[in-house]
N, C-alpha and C positions, 0 to 999 in steps of 0.2 A: 679240311675238303672241301672245296667251292668249285660250281663250275667244269665240274669235270666231264674233259673233250671226250674222254674213250666212256662213262660214265652216263650221267642223268644231266641235264642243264636245270637240276635243283639238288642242293647240299643235299648227301645222301648220309644217311647210318648204316654202319656196318655191326651188323650185330643183329593223410589225415591220421600224418600221422597225429593222429590222436591215441593217446598211449591206451593199449588194450588192455588193460592193467591183469599186471603181475599182482597187483597191489599196487602196482606203481614202486618206486626202488629211486635214491640216491648216495653218491660214495664219492668220496676224496680218498679211493680203496688206498688202506693200509697197504707196506709192502712186506707181507707174511712169508712168503716165497722168496728162497733165494734169485737172486736177480738174471737169468739168462744173457748169457753173453752177445753182442750183437754182433755179427758176422762183417769181416773186414770187407769196404767197402771198394768197388774195382777200380783199377788205378787211374781213370777220366775223373775221378770225384773232384781232387781234388781241397777236399774238405767243403766244397758245394752241394746243396742240396741230399744233405744228408738226414733229413726230412723230407717231405712232398714238402714240392714249393707251393706257395701261398698267397694266392694275391688275385689281381683281376685283368679282364683280357674284354675291351671294347665288343668286340664282334657278332655274338648272340644279340646284345639290345639293338646294335647300332646298323652293322653290317657296312657299307661304305657310306652311309647316308652323308650330309655335309656336318651332322650335329656332332660326328668321330673330329674332335679338332684338340688345337692348344687348352681350352676352356675345359670341355670337359675332365681331361685327362687331369689339370691340376686339381676341380674339383673331385674329383675322387681322391687324390692324395688327400684334399685337407678332410675329405670325410674318412680316410682309414684314420687322421687321427682324432678327430673331434669325436668320433662316435665308437673310440678304441677297437677297430677292427684293427689297428694298427700292434695293440697290446696283447689281442689274442692271437695273432702270429701272420698274420695279412702283409706282405712286405713286398711283393710282386706291381708294380703298376706296369702295364701290358699294352704296349699298341697292335693291333692287328695289322691287317690291309688295308689299302691304299693312301699310305702315309706319303707316299711319296711323286712325284712327278712323273709323267707316264715315259718320260725319256731323260738318261744320263748325259750330264753335261757333255762338255767339247773331251774333257780329260777322263771321259769315263768314269763319273762320281756319281751317286745318287745326290737326287736334289728334293729337298722335303717340300710340301706342296708350301709353297706364300701361304696360299690360303688359311690353310689348317693351320700351319704351325709357322706363321709370321717370323716368329722368333730362332726357329729352325730346334732342330731338336737337344742339342746340347742344351740350351736354354731350360727347356721343358726337364732334360736329365738333372739340370741342377735345380730345378725349384724339387724336384720330388727329393732329391737327397739331401736337401737342404732338412726335413721334413724325417728324416731318418727311413725313408723308403727308399726301392732300386725302380729300375726304371728297365722294360720288356723291349723288345722291338721284333718285326717279323720281315720275312723276305723268304723265297721259293729256292727250292732247290732244281731250277729249271731257269729257262731263256726268258718267262715273266711269270708272273705270281697269278693266282687263280682268279683275280677277280675280272670280269670281260674287258676293264677297260683296259686292261694289260700292262699293267707297272711292270717294271728291271725285274727280272729276278739274280737270283747269282751265280748260277750255271757259268762257270768262265772267267767269273768275277770274284772269287771267294777271299782271296785273302785280300784287294783290295776294299773290297764290302766289311771285310771282319775289321781292318784296319779301321775304318770309319765310324763303325759303331763301340769300337774304343773310343777313340779319340773322343767319339761324345760321350760317353759314359756311360753306354748302357752297361747293362748286367745277366740279361738275358735276350738269347735268342731263338726263338721261335719258326724253325726249318721248315718249309712247307715241301708237297710233293707234286706241282702242277708243271705240265710243258717242260718235261724233264726227258725231251727226247729220246727215251728207250735206253739213255746211260745208267749202268747197273746201280740200284739204290746203295749197297753201301759202299760202293766207289764214292759217288756224287756228297755223302751225309759221312763218309769221314776224311774228304776232305774240305767240307766245310770243320771239321772238329780242330783239324790242324790247321787251318787258317786263323781259328779264334783262337787255341795255344798259342799262336807264333806273337798273338797282339801284347801277352803276358798279362790281361786282364784278366781277372776270376769273372767267367760267362757262362752262367746255366745254361746247358744247349739242349732243347728240345723238339726233338725230331717228330716230324709229324706224315709221315707217310701214311697214314690211317691202316696200317696191320698186312699190306698187303705183300712185304716180302717177309712178314715173321721177325719183326723187328726183337721182338722177349730172347729170342735164339742167338743173335748176333748183335745185338747194340750196346753190351751194359760197357764196355770199354770205349763207347761211341758217342753217348749223348747218354744226358744224367736222366731223363725221361723220354719215352717212344708213346706215341699214339698208338694203340690195341685196335680202335676200329674207325669210321669216318665219321664224320661230323653229327655230332647230336644235335636234335629237335627239340623245340619246347613242348614236347607233349609226350604222356604214358607210354605208349608205342614205342615211341623212339629212346628213350630213357630206361627200359626195360630191357630189350634188345642188346642197348650196350653194356648191361648189368650182365647179362647172361654170359654177352663174350671175353668181357675181361675175369671174370668170379675165377673159371679157369687157370689164370695166369698166374696166380700166386706162385709159386716157385721162384718163378723169373724176378720178383720183385724185391727189393731189399734198399738199404742206404746206398745213397749214391746211384740209385738205378730203379727208376718208378716205371709199370704201366698206368697210364695215361687214358684215359675212358672219356677223353675232354673235357670242356669246358662244361660250369654250374648253369642251370639255367632257372635255380630258385630266384625267382621273384619278379620274373616277366612274364608271367599271365596264364600261358597255355596250362598251367594245371595247378590242382588245387594244394591249399596250406598243405595237408598231410602227403598228398603227393610228392611238395618240395619237403618235408620232412622226409620220406622216405631217401630220397633222392642223396640229400645231405647226410644221411646216416650211412648209407650204402656206399657210397664216394669215402665215407672218413671208414670204415672198416676195411674197404679195398684198399685204403692207405695210396687212396690216390691225390694225385695235385688238387688243388682247390682254390681255381681260380675261378671268382664270383664273373658270372658274366649278365650279369643287370646293370641299369643305370643307377646308381646309387643314391643320384640326386635325385630320383622320383619314388625313391622305395620306401615302402610299409613300415611300421616299428612292425609288423609279426616280418617280415622277410629281414631284418636286423636281427629280431630274436634266434631265427635261424639261424644265419650266417653267424651269428656272435654265441651261439653256443660253446661256450669253452671247455664242455665236459666233453662233448662230443668230438671238438676239433684234438681233445688230448687222445681220443683215441686214432684220429688220424695220423698224429704228430708224435704216436711214441718212438722212442728213438729207439728200438729195437730196430723198430723198421717192416717186422713180419705181415703181408697180407693176408687178410682173413678168407680162410677157406670154408668151403661147404661142408657142412657136419649133414644135412639132409635136405631133401628137396623134393616133396612130392602133393600132386595137387594144387598147384601153386602156393603151399606152405614151404617155406624156406627156414635155415638157419645156418648161418653164416659165424664163425667164431674166430676170433684173433689175439691169440697171446702178446701178452704185455711183457713189457721189461719187469715189472713187481711182481713177475708170476698169477696176475689175475687173469681174466679172461673178459672181452668187449663180447656181447654176443647180442647179434640182430635174429630179431624174429621178423621175419615180411614176407605180407600177402600180398601176392600180386593179381589175387580172385580181385571180383567185383562186389563182394558179399563179408564180412564179417568171418573169420575164422579162428579155431582152436587150433595153437601152434604151440610144441612141446619139447625137451630137450631136458636133458639131466649134465650136473658136473660131472659128470664121469665120462660123457659123452663127448664134452666140449674139449677136454684135454686136465681137469681141476684132482687135485688129488683127491682122498678120502679124506671127510670129516666129518665132524659129528653136525654142523650146521655150515652155511657160509653167509655172508653179510651179501645184499645185491641191492645194486645202485640203480634206479631208472635215470638215462640221464636225460630225457626229456621232462622230468617230473620234478628232478634234483632231491630226489626220496630216497632215502636207505631202508632196506628191510632182512629180516632172516630168511631164511629157506631152507627146508630139511635136505634139499637135492636137486628140489625140481624147478626149471625154469619154464613159464608158460605163461601165458596170457590170450586171452580175445582177442586178435588185434583186426580193426575195423579195416573195409578194402579197402585198397592200396594205400595200406599203412605200414608200419615199421615199431616194436618194442627194442628200446637200445638198453642195455644192461651191460653192468661190468659187476661180473662175481669171482669173488675172492674165498680162500680157505681161513677164516679172523676168528681168532680165538675169542673178542670181543661183539661176536655176532648176535648175542642175548640184547645186546644194547639195544636193537632195533624192533621193532614190530612185525611180527610176521606176514612176510607174504601171499594175498589173497588174491586168488583168480576168480572174475565174475566171465560167465560166460550164459548164454540164449539156446536153447534145444529146441529145434521145431523152426518152420519155416516162415521166414517175416514176409509172408507173400498173402495178401490181405485181400479178397475180394469183398469190395464194399456191401455191406449192411448183413455180411454174415460175419460170425465170430469165430476167427480161430486160438486155436490153441499153444502154448509158449507154455517152455518150464525152464525157470533162472536154475544157476547154479552159481553158491558162493564157496570156496574149494580153501582152504586153509593149507597153502603151503609150505608153512612154516615148520621149525622147529618145535614150537609156544603156542600154544592156542591162542587161537581169536577169541574173543570173551562179548557177551553183550550183540550180539549179528543181528543185524536189520537189513532186509533189503527194501528195494521199490523201484517200480517200472513206470515210467509215464510216457506219454505221447503227446500227437499236437491238439491242442484246442478243443474238444469237442468228441473226441474218440472215449471210447468206453475201454478203462485198464482195469481189473478186477482181480482179485487174487484169488484161488480160487483150494488153497492149499495155506499152511501158515510161511509167516513170510519175517519171522526171529527163532533166534537161537541164544540158549543160556553160553553155549560153548562150542568151540567146532574145534577137536584135535588134529592133531597132524593129518591131513590127507583126505580128511572130512566131507562132507559137503552140506548146504543148506538147499535143497531143491525146492523153489513152487512154483507151483500151477498157476498160469495166469490167463483170462480169456480178453480177448482183442475182439475190436469191434470198430470199424470205419463206417461213419456214417453214412446211412443210402444218398447217391449222389456226390459223392468223395471222386475227384476226377482223378484217373492214373495217374501214376507218381513215383518218388520217395517221397519219404516225411520219416521224418531224428525220430530215434526215438532214444531213452536216456536208460539206462540199468545203474541201481546204485547204492553201495553196502556201505552200511557206519557199523565199526565193532572195533574195542578196547585190546590193548595191548597187556602182556602180562601186569605192567608196571601203571596201569589205568588211561593211559594214553587215548584219546580217539582217535579215528582213523577213519578218514572216508575215501572210497575209490568211488569211478565212473566210468564207464563205459558208453561211449556213441554210437548207438545204431541205428538202423535203419530199417523200416518196412514200404514195401512199395504195394500201393494199390494196382491190383490188374481184372482184368476181364477174362471171362472164359472163354478161349478158343472158338471159334463157329467151327459148325460140323462140314466132314467135307474135307474139300481138297482147294487151298487157299496157297496163292503165291508171297510168297516171305516179303518180297519186295511192299506187299499193302499191308501189312500186319504190325501192330503198334510192336517196338522190341523193350524189352527190360531194362538195356542197356545197349551200349556199343562204344567200343573202341577201337581206335584204327590210327596207324602210325602215322599219316599225314593227310590232313584235311579230316571230313567226316564219312561218315556211311553213306554212301549214296543209294536212292532207293530206284532200281529202275535206269540206272545209267552208270557208267564205269567211276571209280576216284580220277577227281583230277587234281587232286593236293592240298586244295585252297578252299577259296569258299565253296558254301555248299552249293551243287545246282553248276559246277563247271565241268561236270566230265562228257560221255562221248558215249554212243552206244553201245551196248556191252556185246564185244566180238572177241571171240576163240579163236584163232587158226582162219580168218576171212568169214567166220558164221557168224552173223550179226540176231543178239537175242532183243526180245522186245522188254522183257520182263526180267529182274535177278535182283540182287546186291552186288556193288560195285564199291570192294574196299582197299586199303594197303598195309601189306604187314609192317610190326604184329596186330593182329585183327582179333574182335571177338566181341560175338554178337548173340547178345540173351533173348529167348522167348521162352515167353510163359503158357506151360501147356498143358497145364494143371493134370496130368493123368489119366488127359481125356485121349492124347493122339497115338499117332503106329509109327509113320513113317517120315522122314524127310529125305527128297531126292533134288537133286539138283546136275546139272553138267560144267566142269569146272575146271578155268585150267588161269594162264593169262594172258592179260587182257592186251590184245595187237598195239596198243596206242601206244610201245615203248621199245616198239622195234625187237630188237635182239637180246634184250637186258629183261630181268626180272626170272627168280627161281621161287619157287614158295611150295608150302604142304598145304593140303586143308584136313580140318580134321570137325568131327560132328560129336558133341558129347552130349551122352544124358544123364541128367543130374552131373555124379562127381563122375564117372562111369564114360572111355572113350569107349565109342560105338563104330565106328568108321573111320576109315582116313584112306590117305592115296599115295602118299609116301610123294616124292618132292616131285614137281612141273618144272617145266620149262617154256619160254615161249617157243622152243619148237614147238611142241606138241599138241595135238588138237585136243580141243575138249575133253573131258575123262568123264562118264559116266559118275556118279556117286548114290550111294541110296542107304542110307542109316535107321534100323529099325530101335523108335525111340519111345514102343511100349511102357507106359507106365512112368514115363519121369514126366517129373512137377517142371521144370526147366531143360530149355534142349540151348546148348552155347553152340555155335558155330564158330570156328575158331581157324586163323588162318598166319601159319610161322611163315621168317622167312628163307625155309627151306635150309640152315643149318650155315650158311653165309653171308649173313647179315642183311640188312635192306639194302635194299639199289635196284630202283623201280622194280617195285613190287607189286604190281599193279593183280589184285586178283575179282575174279569174276565168281558170282554164285548164280551162273545163267540160268534162269527158270528152275528156281529155285522155289521148292511145295512144301508144304505141310498136310498132310493127312490127317484129320481126325475123327 
């Protein structure tokens, strides 16, 4: 979805992975259970897209800029081969919008832009095919495509355009939804299906109507994949919103017909490596198409390491074709499990929150049969462990632990899984000692022996144990608990600082195992007494759907300071916070504050667009909420009792209908302490 005339002038979303150990885990899972028969593919499939398509699309990294050209496309194809991405399963090199001239020729045919593609599309397809790869192309089910330059769409030209694509050697068509003239979506997309089939060439057909007409309910015999949401953007809020919309649609996906939550942003720079690993993990467990959206010619080794993790790719590409389903979700702690062909389960422990959290489930809960023990493979650490049935981890903020678990008679060949955790708040006032308690818990069927634990902080910090740091042996389910005193030096600036919790232990066979959890401590200052404007106070963290959270102005979606006066229902406010769903802003209140008040609503700057909901959380408890608010509604007064809370979190959701111009104002927001 780009530049929608009936929506917003910007692309909209509808909607560290540092393993927090389970002890870590590693597996080429043995087939211990009877394989489950894959469901029959729909009639359209024709042997295509029996696993989710994998490849590249240029839009997220280039948009319509001049760097999108023949040289780039060929360069990506070269990298697929040279870097081993082709061997990992990446096959399609797809062109997005802006490849054509704005006008058709005298015969009504599409004309490739000679500046971008001087040798034409067929020459590019031939180059890509020569490397054992496939070429994709883009058009729209409308009179024009989505870019504002107005390139020709295929509405009314379906058979002619499909014939051109086939003659060029195109293997994949992405069919967008702009300028559709109000023609029924099923009619438009079915017409192009028939046109593609009439060419006789096997072409994967990607429906891109943004989930507006619930394509998951009707498109299994029309396209091989269908977008379930609007466009993704390279930020945590966008990815999270899309994830939450796509997860419930698992029953509709399968071989030859896939839910498509949009392309990957991995490597584009708007998220951390931890967040990108979560992005890749969750797309894989959802059996989503894996279309790389970054310019691989500029990619870091870390980006390649994420995209080329074959154990994670194997979860996405499992031939059974099941999309992962939600086992549990509470307080930002998600457990998602995916049934695999060999009877194993892929399990994601996903932490959407801004602080590390303990996330736990069981082999039974994810659908595994009863067994004495299980082999657990950590797909990011590439290590295997045994577990008595608990699947758990301390998962870093915005992180995901992705494992594969199987009832395996050879479980005893692996060391026990051990979880590391930290109890107590890692919020530290400079110069004052904070008390923390680390835990090392044996999740395995075998004991962890000669266990030791350490906690380290930044240089100059005092980190001292106040109880024992070793244990001779930890049987199943038992923990080593160690108390720590943590002090940041006087004058330490506010902000986040790295802590490292590490445990070492021996397996029954004597092999040494090291487990590490990266954590953070935040240096904070006590809130001022009296009533203060939240737009003027420092926050612990701020997450926003588009652009940064703005102080005392609205959210402008791009660079800091690009907003306008906060305005709700024609009323202008001088103070507050301007945000964009999905958003969460956290403040340290140190158990010294009583109330949060604000006038909340959708900012006037986006006209009739925008639906949001406001929430206030005191530590882990929701203490106030508004329900869904629209632009047509005046500001709503919101008061929350936050007495005794150490952290207050202000949340704005998309109101349940996806992100579309969701500019939200915490007008005149105040904290009383």
